[in-house]
Z-matrix of the N, CA and C atoms (Angstrom, degrees):
N
C 1 1.441
C 2 1.516 1 109.85
N 3 1.317 2 115.06 1 148.95
C 4 1.448 3 120.04 2 179.93
C 5 1.516 4 111.51 3 -82.22
N 6 1.289 5 113.40 4 163.88
C 7 1.455 6 118.08 5 178.40
C 8 1.519 7 109.79 6 -74.72
N 9 1.318 8 115.28 7 171.18
C 10 1.466 9 119.98 8 -179.62
C 11 1.519 10 110.17 9 -65.15
N 12 1.328 11 116.91 10 -33.03
C 13 1.456 12 121.20 11 178.99
C 14 1.531 13 110.84 12 -65.54
N 15 1.332 14 117.24 13 -40.30
C 16 1.461 15 120.55 14 178.87
C 17 1.524 16 111.18 15 -66.71
N 18 1.312 17 116.91 16 -38.46
C 19 1.463 18 119.69 17 -179.62
C 20 1.517 19 110.93 18 -67.48
N 21 1.294 20 118.30 19 -38.14
C 22 1.459 21 119.87 20 179.77
C 23 1.514 22 111.43 21 -75.84
N 24 1.342 23 118.16 22 -18.75
C 25 1.456 24 118.91 23 177.91
C 26 1.529 25 110.74 24 -67.67
N 27 1.318 26 117.40 25 -26.50
C 28 1.457 27 120.56 26 175.65
C 29 1.519 28 111.38 27 -78.67
N 30 1.300 29 117.94 28 -17.30
C 31 1.447 30 121.48 29 178.53
C 32 1.512 31 113.18 30 89.87
N 33 1.311 32 118.95 31 -1.15
C 34 1.456 33 121.99 32 179.81
C 35 1.519 34 109.69 33 -159.22
N 36 1.288 35 115.85 34 163.75
C 37 1.461 36 122.05 35 177.05
C 38 1.524 37 107.20 36 -108.13
N 39 1.323 38 117.00 37 120.49
C 40 1.463 39 121.21 38 -175.33
C 41 1.524 40 112.67 39 -59.97
N 42 1.307 41 116.62 40 -34.80
C 43 1.456 42 119.37 41 -173.18
C 44 1.520 43 112.68 42 -83.09
N 45 1.309 44 118.17 43 -24.23
C 46 1.459 45 119.13 44 -178.95
C 47 1.530 46 112.03 45 -86.07
N 48 1.333 47 117.52 46 -30.94
C 49 1.457 48 119.98 47 -179.29
C 50 1.528 49 109.55 48 -142.08
N 51 1.331 50 118.10 49 89.52
C 52 1.475 51 120.23 50 -178.19
C 53 1.524 52 113.16 51 -70.56
N 54 1.339 53 117.90 52 -18.34
C 55 1.468 54 119.54 53 -179.68
C 56 1.518 55 111.44 54 -66.12
N 57 1.314 56 117.20 55 -34.69
C 58 1.465 57 120.03 56 177.95
C 59 1.518 58 109.78 57 -65.62
N 60 1.331 59 116.68 58 -39.57
C 61 1.460 60 120.44 59 177.25
C 62 1.530 61 110.58 60 -58.47
N 63 1.329 62 117.68 61 -49.01
C 64 1.463 63 120.55 62 -178.38
C 65 1.517 64 111.80 63 -68.25
N 66 1.319 65 116.73 64 -34.39
C 67 1.459 66 120.04 65 177.63
C 68 1.532 67 109.91 66 -63.53
N 69 1.308 68 117.45 67 -45.55
C 70 1.459 69 120.61 68 178.10
C 71 1.521 70 111.47 69 -66.79
N 72 1.322 71 116.47 70 -38.38
C 73 1.467 72 120.80 71 179.29
C 74 1.529 73 110.73 72 -61.67
N 75 1.306 74 116.48 73 -47.41
C 76 1.468 75 120.66 74 -179.24
C 77 1.522 76 111.09 75 -66.82
N 78 1.320 77 118.14 76 -39.80
C 79 1.462 78 119.78 77 179.88
C 80 1.527 79 110.96 78 -65.77
N 81 1.330 80 117.74 79 -41.46
C 82 1.468 81 119.99 80 178.28
C 83 1.525 82 111.17 81 -67.81
N 84 1.318 83 117.06 82 -35.73
C 85 1.454 84 120.78 83 177.33
C 86 1.525 85 111.08 84 -65.14
N 87 1.317 86 117.10 85 -41.53
C 88 1.465 87 119.74 86 179.04
C 89 1.527 88 110.96 87 -67.66
N 90 1.328 89 117.63 88 -36.20
C 91 1.463 90 119.88 89 176.22
C 92 1.525 91 110.90 90 -63.75
N 93 1.319 92 116.32 91 -40.55
C 94 1.463 93 120.03 92 178.56
C 95 1.530 94 110.51 93 -65.34
N 96 1.324 95 117.07 94 -40.51
C 97 1.460 96 119.82 95 178.61
C 98 1.518 97 111.45 96 -64.98
N 99 1.322 98 117.40 97 -39.69
C 100 1.462 99 119.50 98 178.70
C 101 1.529 100 110.82 99 -62.86
N 102 1.319 101 116.82 100 -40.56
C 103 1.457 102 119.80 101 176.68
C 104 1.516 103 111.77 102 -63.56
N 105 1.323 104 116.16 103 -40.93
C 106 1.464 105 120.73 104 177.91
C 107 1.522 106 110.77 105 -62.71
N 108 1.331 107 117.25 106 -45.38
C 109 1.460 108 120.14 107 -179.02
C 110 1.518 109 111.83 108 -66.45
N 111 1.327 110 117.99 109 -36.15
C 112 1.465 111 120.00 110 175.81
C 113 1.521 112 110.70 111 -61.54
N 114 1.319 113 117.01 112 -42.19
C 115 1.467 114 120.24 113 179.02
C 116 1.519 115 111.47 114 -67.49
N 117 1.316 116 118.03 115 -37.31
C 118 1.468 117 120.97 116 177.89
C 119 1.525 118 110.03 117 -63.33
N 120 1.305 119 117.37 118 -40.58
C 121 1.467 120 120.67 119 179.10
C 122 1.528 121 110.62 120 -64.07
N 123 1.328 122 116.41 121 -43.41
C 124 1.467 123 119.83 122 179.82
C 125 1.525 124 111.22 123 -63.19
N 126 1.315 125 117.23 124 -43.52
C 127 1.462 126 121.00 125 -178.71
C 128 1.527 127 110.54 126 -66.92
N 129 1.325 128 117.20 127 -41.72
C 130 1.467 129 118.96 128 -179.76
C 131 1.522 130 111.30 129 -66.73
N 132 1.323 131 118.40 130 -37.11
C 133 1.468 132 120.20 131 175.65
C 134 1.521 133 110.93 132 -62.03
N 135 1.324 134 115.80 133 -42.22
C 136 1.465 135 119.75 134 179.10
C 137 1.519 136 110.63 135 -60.44
N 138 1.332 137 117.60 136 -48.69
C 139 1.464 138 119.82 137 -176.50
C 140 1.513 139 112.31 138 -70.14
N 141 1.325 140 118.06 139 -32.79
C 142 1.468 141 118.82 140 174.76
C 143 1.520 142 110.51 141 -64.47
N 144 1.318 143 116.84 142 -39.47
C 145 1.470 144 119.09 143 177.36
C 146 1.520 145 110.90 144 -64.55
N 147 1.327 146 117.05 145 -42.33
C 148 1.461 147 120.84 146 -178.37
C 149 1.527 148 110.70 147 -61.33
N 150 1.322 149 117.18 148 -42.90
C 151 1.461 150 119.54 149 -175.28
C 152 1.517 151 114.36 150 -89.05
N 153 1.317 152 119.01 151 -31.59
C 154 1.454 153 119.52 152 -173.25
C 155 1.511 154 114.45 153 -92.64
N 156 1.326 155 119.05 154 -27.80
C 157 1.462 156 119.19 155 -178.76
C 158 1.522 157 112.90 156 -61.07
N 159 1.325 158 119.79 157 -44.25
C 160 1.480 159 117.84 158 177.24
C 161 1.533 160 112.53 159 -61.85
N 162 1.317 161 116.58 160 -36.88
C 163 1.460 162 119.60 161 179.79
C 164 1.525 163 110.49 162 -68.46
N 165 1.317 164 116.08 163 -41.33
C 166 1.458 165 119.10 164 -179.33
C 167 1.521 166 111.29 165 -68.48
N 168 1.325 167 117.56 166 -37.72
C 169 1.459 168 119.99 167 177.03
C 170 1.516 169 110.56 168 -64.06
N 171 1.319 170 117.23 169 -40.15
C 172 1.462 171 120.41 170 177.64
C 173 1.517 172 111.66 171 -66.26
N 174 1.306 173 117.87 172 -38.81
C 175 1.466 174 121.38 173 179.15
C 176 1.521 175 110.56 174 -67.54
N 177 1.309 176 117.61 175 -35.78
C 178 1.469 177 120.36 176 179.42
C 179 1.517 178 110.97 177 -67.99
N 180 1.335 179 117.00 178 -39.21
C 181 1.466 180 118.71 179 179.45
C 182 1.525 181 110.30 180 -68.58
N 183 1.318 182 117.40 181 -35.53
C 184 1.464 183 120.12 182 177.78
C 185 1.523 184 109.58 183 -66.26
N 186 1.318 185 117.77 184 -40.84
C 187 1.463 186 120.67 185 178.67
C 188 1.520 187 110.88 186 -65.01
N 189 1.325 188 117.61 187 -40.22
C 190 1.460 189 120.59 188 178.71
C 191 1.520 190 110.28 189 -64.55
N 192 1.315 191 117.68 190 -40.24
C 193 1.461 192 120.59 191 -179.68
C 194 1.510 193 110.81 192 -67.01
N 195 1.343 194 116.82 193 -39.58
C 196 1.466 195 118.79 194 -179.28
C 197 1.526 196 111.10 195 -71.27
N 198 1.308 197 118.28 196 -31.88
C 199 1.472 198 119.42 197 178.44
C 200 1.509 199 110.44 198 -72.14
N 201 1.305 200 118.56 199 -30.57
C 202 1.460 201 120.94 200 177.99
C 203 1.527 202 111.33 201 -69.71
N 204 1.325 203 116.39 202 -35.11
C 205 1.462 204 120.92 203 -178.45
C 206 1.518 205 110.42 204 -70.22
N 207 1.317 206 117.02 205 -36.82
C 208 1.472 207 119.89 206 -177.04
C 209 1.463 208 110.32 207 -72.62
């Protein structure tokens, strides 16, 4: 068991009030999920740019060529 100083460094006592423990656990878990989702969005934007920009540039040149012919 930790000393009284260590228990107060957390700001609460796990055994006297377990609701605070779960509240902190859930809040930290949600913060971690938000960070994960932000990174997923950044990575997906990067890969969409890598794969779609060449296709879009090719489609634009084809459209320009077809408009010139008409």
